N, C-alpha and C positions, 0 to 999 in steps of 0.2 A: 256526728253522722257525716260520712263523706258523700259529697255530691259532685257531679260534673259541673262545669262552669255555668251551664245554663239552668241550674237549680234542679233539674230532673234527677231523681235517685238513680244510682248506678247499681250494678250487680252486687257490689260490696254492701249496700244498704240492705238488700234482701237477705244476704248471707248473715249479716250481723243481727237482723231482726229475728230470723229463725233461731239463731244461737241463743238470743236472750229468752225466747219463748221456751226453749228446751232446758235451759240452765237451771241448776238447783244451788250451785255454789254462790254465796253472797246473796241468797234469796231466803227470806223467812216465811214459812208456811203459817198463815193466820187462820185458815179455815179449811176443813176437809170433811165433807159429808155428802153422801148420796151421789158420788161421781162428780162433785164440784169442789174445786180448790181455789183459794185466793192466796197469792204470794205477794210479798213486799220486798223490794230490793233493799239490801243492807249495804250502805256505803260507809267506808271508814272515814272518820273525821281526823284529818291531819292538819297540823298547824299551817295556816296559809292556804289550805285547800277548801274552796267553797263547795259546800254540799247543798244542792237544791232543796228548798223548803217543801216543795211539792214532791211527794213520793212517786216513784215509778212502781206500778203495780200490774199484776197479771192475774187473770182468772181463767182456769182450765175446766173444761166440761167434757165428760164422756157422753157422746150422743150415739144411742143404739138403734135409732129408727129413722134417721135422715142421712142421706149421702153427703159427702164433702162437697160435691158439685152443687147440690141444692142449697146448702148453707151459703156457699159463695154467691150463688144467684140471688138469694134473699138480701144479702148485704149490698148488692149492686142495684137491684131493681127499685128505682125511685118511685115508680107508680105503685108498687106493692107496699112500699114503706108507709104510705099514707093509711094503709089498712091496719097496721099493727103497732106503729110507733105513736103511743098516746101522748107523749110529751112534745112531739114535734109541732112547731108553730109554722115554719116555712122551710122548704128545702127544694133546691134546684141545681142542676149542673149548669155551669157558666160557659165553659169552652173545653175543647180538646187541646191537649198539649203534645200528645203522641198517640201511638196505637194502644198504649197501655197506661196512659196518664191523663188526668183531667183536673180541672179546678172547679170547686163548687161552693155553694152557700148553704148553711144550715142554722136555723134558730130553734130554740126550745123554751118551753114554759118552765118557770121556777116557782116553788111555793111562796106565797105571800109571807113576809114583806119583801122578798128578794126580787130584784129586777130580772126580767127574762134575759137570756144570753144568746149570742150568735157567734159564728165562726166562719172564716173563709179558709179552705184548706186545699192543698195540692195532694191529690190521691193517686197512687200508682199501684199496680198489681202485677203479679207474676203467677203463671199457671204451669205446672208440670203434670206428669201422668197421675200422681196421687197426692200432690200438695198444692195448696192455694195460699198465696200470701198477699195481703193488702196493707199498705202503710200510708199514713198521711201526716202532714205537719202544716201549721198555720202559715199563710202567706199574706202579703199586702197586695191587693188588686186595685189598680187606679180607679176603677169604676164602682168599687164596692167598699168605700171607707166605713169606719165605725158609725153607727147610728146613735143619735142622741137619746133615744128611748130604750136602748138595749146596751148591755155591757158586753164588749167584745172579749170573748174568752180566747185562750191560746192553747192549741195542741202542740206540745213540744215534740212528741212522737206518740202516735196512736196507730193501732192496726190489729190485724187478725192473722193467725196462722191456723190453717185447717189441714189436717192430715187424715187421709182416708184410712180406715182400719178394716174395711169390708165394703161390699157393694152398696150397703145401706147403713153405714155407720162411720163415725169419724171422731177424732180428737179435735175439739174446738177451743182455740186459745185466743183470748183478748188481752192485749198489752197496751197500757196507756200511761203517759205522763202528761197531764194537762192541767192548766191553771185557769179556773173559772173567773179569775180577777175579782173586782169588787172588794168589799170590806170583810169578806169571810176569812176568819183566822185560818192559817194553813193547816193547823191540827184538825180543824173541823172538816176541811176539804179532804184531808187524808183519811180520816175516819169514815166519812160519808162514802168515799169511793169504794172502800172495802165492803160496804153494805149494798150500795147501788149496783155494783158490777155484776154480782150473781143474778140480780133481778133482771138486768138488761139481757144477760145471757139466756135466761129462761124465756124471756119474751122472744128473742131471736129463734130459739129452739122451737117454740110453739108456732112461730111464723113459718119455720121450715117444714113443720109437719103439715101445714095447710097450703104451702106454696104450689105444689104440683097441680092440685085441683084448681086453684085460682088461675095459674098460668095457662092451663089448658083452654081457658075461656077468654084469655086476654093476650092476644098476639103471641101465641106459644113459640113461634120461631124467631121472635125478635129478642136478641141478646147481644147488643152492641159491645158489651164488655168482653165477649168472647169472639165476636165477629166485627172487627173495626169498620168493615165496609158498610155496616148498617148504621153507623154513627152519623147523625145529622147535625151535631153541634158544630158551631163555627170553630175554626182553628185559631189558636192564639200562640204567639211567640212567647216561650217560657221566660225570655229575657225581660219581659214586661213585669214579671213578678219578682218580689223579694221576700226573704224570710221574715215573718212576723215574730219578733222576740218579746217575751212576756215583760221583761224589764224596761223595754223601750216603747211599750204600747201607749198611744195617746190617752191622756186622762179624760176620756169623753164623758165619764160619769162624775167628773169633779164637781159639777154644779149641784149634784144631789146631796153633797155634804151639808148643804143648808138644811136638809131634812133629816140629818143624822140623828138628831135627838128624838125623832119620831120613829126611829127604827128603819129608815130607808137604807137600802144597800147602795154603797158607793165605792169608788176606787180610792 
């Protein structure tokens, strides 16, 4: 993924992300039912060519009753997320990086006996007349290092592509390559992502159906993701951030290996 020197995504990142969302070559369809599709990237294994163990997957959903603009608002509105994201443990925006980029923190609950996860990501977005793109990737923030009671997951690349198909309908695409870290075998991670992604999409869709009513009663004109002048987050120099790579993540969960025989999740 090409980025300018200060880590912020450039135009090429959005172009490439959209291309991946629309592509069918080198992608295998794993599920197609009731307007929902799940695709997995197929990568050729050549001698000396390292193929990531964590799959890149995408989930496409035809939305016939919510506008592209509303779905985009739902993804951005952190106050509203508390209403519909049942797995969320903690979530907050940390700082602004530019008019269309920020850095934030998110943690979520995992089923027992797994440890809960968290992630720090740089998020950037682009809006045109009928398209909305949001991409994120994990970064290291000097004031938000990994916590001992959580496993720091890694978003290699995650995002959404939303294409308006009418005034109240859209094609909603979620693409992700993420490593939850810990002791979960990669085949389990890959299989679980294919099952969980459609559930997440359906939750976001339901949230979209109810958003307009909620927003009309909760600061209806406040949308800093569309109106940067409304953003009250502190500014941060992007140079203070660095990319968080999965293979170099600190083994903050290493001590839990003492409990491995009891089924505790560890790195």
